[in-house]
FIVEX-689371 format. One line per 4 residues: number of its first residue (from 1); for each residue x, y, z of C-alpha. Coordinates in steps of 0.1 Angstrom, whole numbers. Example, Ala and Ser with C-alpha at 12.3 -4.5 7.8 and 13.67 -1.06 7.14 Angstrom:
residues 2
1) 123:-45:78 ~ 137:-11:71 $
END
This chain:
residues 425
1) -255:-109:129 ~ -242:-135:158 ~ -238:-127:186 ~ -220:-93:201 $
5) -188:-94:226 ~ -187:-73:256 ~ -186:-35:251 ~ -145:-31:264 $
9) -133:-58:240 ~ -151:-50:210 ~ -136:-9:224 ~ -100:-28:222 $
13) -103:-36:192 ~ -118:-9:172 ~ -92:14:195 ~ -63:-1:182 $
17) -43:19:161 ~ -68:49:156 ~ -56:80:156 ~ -81:95:172 $
21) -121:88:175 ~ -148:114:179 ~ -160:107:204 ~ -152:78:223 $
25) -177:82:245 ~ -204:83:220 ~ -185:51:203 ~ -191:34:236 $
29) -228:42:239 ~ -232:37:204 ~ -224:0:207 ~ -241:-5:242 $
33) -274:9:223 ~ -261:-20:197 ~ -257:-51:222 ~ -287:-43:240 $
37) -308:-44:203 ~ -283:-70:191 ~ -288:-42:157 ~ -254:-42:141 $
41) -240:-5:136 ~ -239:5:105 ~ -199:12:93 ~ -183:28:60 $
45) -160:36:43 ~ -154:54:7 ~ -132:49:-16 ~ -125:69:-47 $
49) -118:46:-79 ~ -91:73:-91 ~ -64:52:-100 ~ -62:12:-104 $
53) -44:-5:-85 ~ -41:-1:-43 ~ -13:-2:-17 ~ -9:-11:19 $
57) -20:21:29 ~ -52:19:14 ~ -56:-13:33 ~ -55:8:68 $
61) -90:19:65 ~ -102:-18:56 ~ -81:-34:80 ~ -103:-14:107 $
65) -135:-20:83 ~ -127:-60:91 ~ -121:-55:128 ~ -159:-40:129 $
69) -172:-69:104 ~ -155:-96:126 ~ -176:-77:157 ~ -207:-84:140 $
73) -215:-53:128 ~ -224:-39:94 ~ -196:-24:64 ~ -207:-10:38 $
77) -174:-6:12 ~ -186:28:-3 ~ -171:30:-40 ~ -173:71:-49 $
81) -180:67:-87 ~ -195:102:-85 ~ -173:118:-62 ~ -150:109:-85 $
85) -161:133:-110 ~ -153:159:-86 ~ -117:147:-71 ~ -113:151:-35 $
89) -90:182:-25 ~ -73:163:3 ~ -38:171:3 ~ -41:189:-29 $
93) -19:223:-38 ~ -40:223:-74 ~ -70:211:-90 ~ -75:170:-94 $
97) -75:164:-134 ~ -115:151:-137 ~ -117:109:-150 ~ -138:98:-174 $
101) -167:76:-166 ~ -153:47:-181 ~ -121:54:-160 ~ -140:54:-130 $
105) -161:22:-139 ~ -129:-2:-144 ~ -112:17:-114 ~ -139:6:-92 $
109) -139:-29:-103 ~ -105:-40:-96 ~ -110:-18:-61 ~ -133:-47:-57 $
113) -118:-76:-69 ~ -87:-61:-43 ~ -109:-54:-14 ~ -120:-85:-6 $
117) -83:-104:-2 ~ -94:-82:37 ~ -127:-82:37 ~ -158:-106:40 $
121) -174:-107:3 ~ -206:-120:19 ~ -207:-94:48 ~ -199:-64:28 $
125) -225:-42:14 ~ -213:-29:-16 ~ -226:5:-23 ~ -221:35:-49 $
129) -227:72:-44 ~ -241:78:-75 ~ -274:62:-63 ~ -285:90:-49 $
133) -262:119:-56 ~ -268:115:-94 ~ -304:118:-85 ~ -304:150:-65 $
137) -310:177:-97 ~ -301:217:-86 ~ -329:218:-65 ~ -319:193:-42 $
141) -283:204:-44 ~ -286:239:-39 ~ -308:226:-8 ~ -275:206:4 $
145) -251:236:1 ~ -272:256:22 ~ -266:243:52 ~ -228:253:51 $
149) -211:290:42 ~ -182:300:20 ~ -160:306:53 ~ -169:273:72 $
153) -152:256:34 ~ -125:282:37 ~ -114:268:69 ~ -105:237:56 $
157) -67:233:54 ~ -62:228:14 ~ -84:258:5 ~ -73:280:28 $
161) -37:275:18 ~ -47:279:-17 ~ -65:306:-11 ~ -39:327:10 $
165) -19:317:-17 ~ -39:332:-41 ~ -41:300:-63 ~ -75:284:-80 $
169) -103:270:-63 ~ -124:249:-83 ~ -163:259:-73 ~ -167:223:-79 $
173) -142:213:-54 ~ -159:228:-20 ~ -192:203:-38 ~ -167:174:-22 $
177) -170:176:16 ~ -205:184:8 ~ -215:154:-12 ~ -192:131:7 $
181) -212:141:39 ~ -244:132:23 ~ -234:97:22 ~ -235:96:59 $
185) -271:106:55 ~ -281:83:23 ~ -263:51:41 ~ -275:59:73 $
189) -242:58:92 ~ -233:52:127 ~ -198:49:120 ~ -175:66:95 $
193) -140:55:94 ~ -111:78:68 ~ -80:90:76 ~ -65:119:100 $
197) -63:141:63 ~ -99:133:55 ~ -112:154:93 ~ -129:179:77 $
201) -152:159:54 ~ -155:135:77 ~ -169:163:99 ~ -193:175:73 $
205) -213:136:74 ~ -216:148:113 ~ -233:181:103 ~ -256:172:74 $
209) -271:141:97 ~ -282:166:123 ~ -298:189:97 ~ -318:153:85 $
213) -323:142:121 ~ -310:116:123 ~ -280:108:151 ~ -241:122:143 $
217) -220:91:132 ~ -191:86:154 ~ -155:91:135 ~ -128:71:132 $
221) -98:82:123 ~ -64:63:109 ~ -32:75:109 ~ -14:83:75 $
225) 12:53:72 ~ 46:61:59 ~ 63:43:27 ~ 94:24:26 $
229) 112:57:31 ~ 96:60:67 ~ 87:99:58 ~ 64:108:30 $
233) 28:94:28 ~ 32:60:8 ~ 21:69:-25 ~ 27:54:-61 $
237) 40:81:-78 ~ 64:85:-46 ~ 78:47:-57 ~ 75:44:-17 $
241) 48:21:-17 ~ 37:-20:-19 ~ 9:-24:-40 ~ -16:-50:-30 $
245) -13:-71:-63 ~ 27:-73:-62 ~ 45:-106:-62 ~ 50:-126:-31 $
249) 88:-118:-33 ~ 85:-85:-43 ~ 57:-76:-12 ~ 83:-97:15 $
253) 117:-77:4 ~ 98:-43:3 ~ 86:-51:37 ~ 124:-66:50 $
257) 138:-29:39 ~ 120:-6:64 ~ 134:5:94 ~ 132:-11:129 $
261) 110:20:143 ~ 88:18:111 ~ 83:-19:115 ~ 55:-13:148 $
265) 37:12:132 ~ 29:-15:105 ~ 26:-46:126 ~ 0:-19:144 $
269) -15:-9:109 ~ -20:-40:87 ~ -15:-68:108 ~ -44:-80:134 $
273) -19:-87:157 ~ -36:-65:192 ~ -17:-33:204 ~ -8:-49:236 $
277) 10:-76:216 ~ 30:-54:194 ~ 41:-38:227 ~ 52:-72:237 $
281) 71:-75:209 ~ 86:-44:210 ~ 99:-49:248 ~ 112:-82:239 $
285) 135:-63:211 ~ 144:-36:235 ~ 155:-57:260 ~ 178:-83:240 $
289) 149:-111:239 ~ 143:-112:199 ~ 166:-101:173 ~ 149:-72:153 $
293) 153:-90:114 ~ 134:-121:129 ~ 105:-99:140 ~ 108:-78:108 $
297) 104:-113:88 ~ 74:-122:111 ~ 59:-90:100 ~ 65:-95:61 $
301) 53:-136:63 ~ 28:-120:84 ~ 11:-96:53 ~ 29:-115:22 $
305) -3:-148:37 ~ -29:-121:42 ~ -25:-114:5 ~ -11:-148:-9 $
309) -12:-175:14 ~ 11:-189:37 ~ 23:-212:9 ~ 40:-187:-8 $
313) 46:-162:22 ~ 72:-188:31 ~ 85:-195:-2 ~ 96:-159:2 $
317) 109:-159:40 ~ 133:-193:18 ~ 144:-169:-10 ~ 150:-139:13 $
321) 172:-156:36 ~ 189:-178:10 ~ 198:-145:-13 ~ 204:-120:19 $
325) 218:-141:45 ~ 230:-171:37 ~ 245:-154:0 ~ 224:-181:-19 $
329) 204:-178:-49 ~ 170:-181:-47 ~ 154:-212:-58 ~ 140:-203:-89 $
333) 170:-183:-106 ~ 174:-183:-146 ~ 208:-198:-155 ~ 222:-194:-191 $
337) 252:-216:-202 ~ 275:-191:-219 ~ 308:-202:-242 ~ 339:-181:-224 $
341) 349:-173:-260 ~ 314:-155:-262 ~ 322:-124:-240 ~ 361:-124:-234 $
345) 377:-95:-244 ~ 405:-117:-259 ~ 415:-131:-294 ~ 405:-168:-302 $
349) 446:-176:-298 ~ 452:-159:-266 ~ 420:-174:-248 ~ 433:-207:-259 $
353) 460:-207:-245 ~ 442:-195:-211 ~ 422:-220:-215 ~ 427:-240:-183 $
357) 457:-224:-171 ~ 439:-211:-135 ~ 474:-186:-139 ~ 458:-162:-162 $
361) 431:-141:-156 ~ 406:-134:-192 ~ 389:-101:-191 ~ 352:-102:-198 $
365) 328:-78:-217 ~ 303:-63:-191 ~ 280:-52:-219 ~ 283:-83:-241 $
369) 275:-105:-211 ~ 244:-87:-200 ~ 230:-92:-233 ~ 240:-125:-237 $
373) 218:-128:-208 ~ 192:-112:-221 ~ 190:-86:-193 ~ 192:-52:-218 $
377) 183:-56:-257 ~ 213:-32:-265 ~ 248:-27:-266 ~ 240:13:-260 $
381) 216:2:-230 ~ 239:-27:-216 ~ 267:7:-213 ~ 241:31:-199 $
385) 236:3:-169 ~ 275:-1:-165 ~ 280:36:-161 ~ 249:39:-133 $
389) 262:2:-120 ~ 260:-38:-119 ~ 268:-61:-97 ~ 278:-94:-104 $
393) 292:-118:-79 ~ 278:-95:-47 ~ 305:-69:-60 ~ 294:-35:-81 $
397) 309:-33:-114 ~ 312:1:-136 ~ 334:-8:-156 ~ 332:-23:-194 $
401) 350:-53:-181 ~ 359:-71:-152 ~ 384:-101:-144 ~ 381:-142:-140 $
405) 404:-169:-145 ~ 391:-192:-173 ~ 377:-226:-153 ~ 342:-233:-159 $
409) 322:-214:-130 ~ 288:-198:-123 ~ 289:-158:-125 ~ 252:-143:-105 $
413) 247:-108:-121 ~ 221:-86:-108 ~ 206:-51:-121 ~ 182:-43:-103 $
417) 153:-68:-98 ~ 166:-88:-121 ~ 188:-115:-115 ~ 202:-142:-135 $
421) 234:-167:-135 ~ 256:-173:-163 ~ 272:-207:-161 ~ 307:-199:-182 $
425) 327:-232:-197 $
END
């Protein structure tokens, strides 16, 4: 696996952005043993393919896996195809709806396509926990569960809360942390990664490894990444997520929308900058040596280039600057030629009189303009959108009409992410 860096240098990278390590002294000792024996550590993180798309919150763990990979250790990307049949109860106050085998297999394939945007595919061991969990059978499962008590399971926050509130707990849900723990035994893990909300499950791995005569794995937990709102955990269901597969421009724009305070956590968890480099940037902003917007643009470029390449990141950066800093239009904005008579709320004679006379204003039918641009498909939809608001030439319009003079002109219309230009003549 190549030369191993001195342990202090390895620890500097591995501790970056880590919320907790159980235990730091054990990790250092394991790294020293690894370096002396020229044996890479076996490091895994498990992902249940419960949804087809990953977001940046998922990549926090993947980036830490990549750090181990960069240091020459053996990284295992574990697809929880068997545990997905149970459903991870982490953070849940209700039992998850079980997925079908077909859904799990389809989601697993999309996960693999997305994860190798971060990990080195050639240096990654992809495993499925159905390899060993599917072979346990009744006897194996009974012997496995005998290592834990019901009271131990009820110490877990989700189960304890649901038990106290007399909410149902499925018997199969109690098996989940046991099965995750057995993954570590089957793979003989030195290190397991997980979010701070996985603490109980990760501890089960350590417990089972002791029972099976293995050295207990080191647990490295990463923080939970807040979404665009800066408050709740990043989640597509909360509409505060940035998807790994989102176009470069959308990803860049969403990153520019986060708060200046949240920016530092994103730098720490979503880029390869060292902790000391992030601290230096933060100090520059605090002392006025750097503008927070320029630093945030660097963050957005760095993250977007990681998923889409440097050229796409530079293009997204330029388009964002044109739209929001220079108040200019994106390079590729669609323009539609429209005759003023198609959208004016005037009779033909009055309109003919107004044409060319800049002293006379022409009322433009807002709904007709939206329809002519193809931004809505019916008058009803257009009028509903107008009540919610339409941005025309950077001004919010909620009326059924607005005034312009009769000279040929371009009008910029924005509805949500849609942006088009009407070339009126």
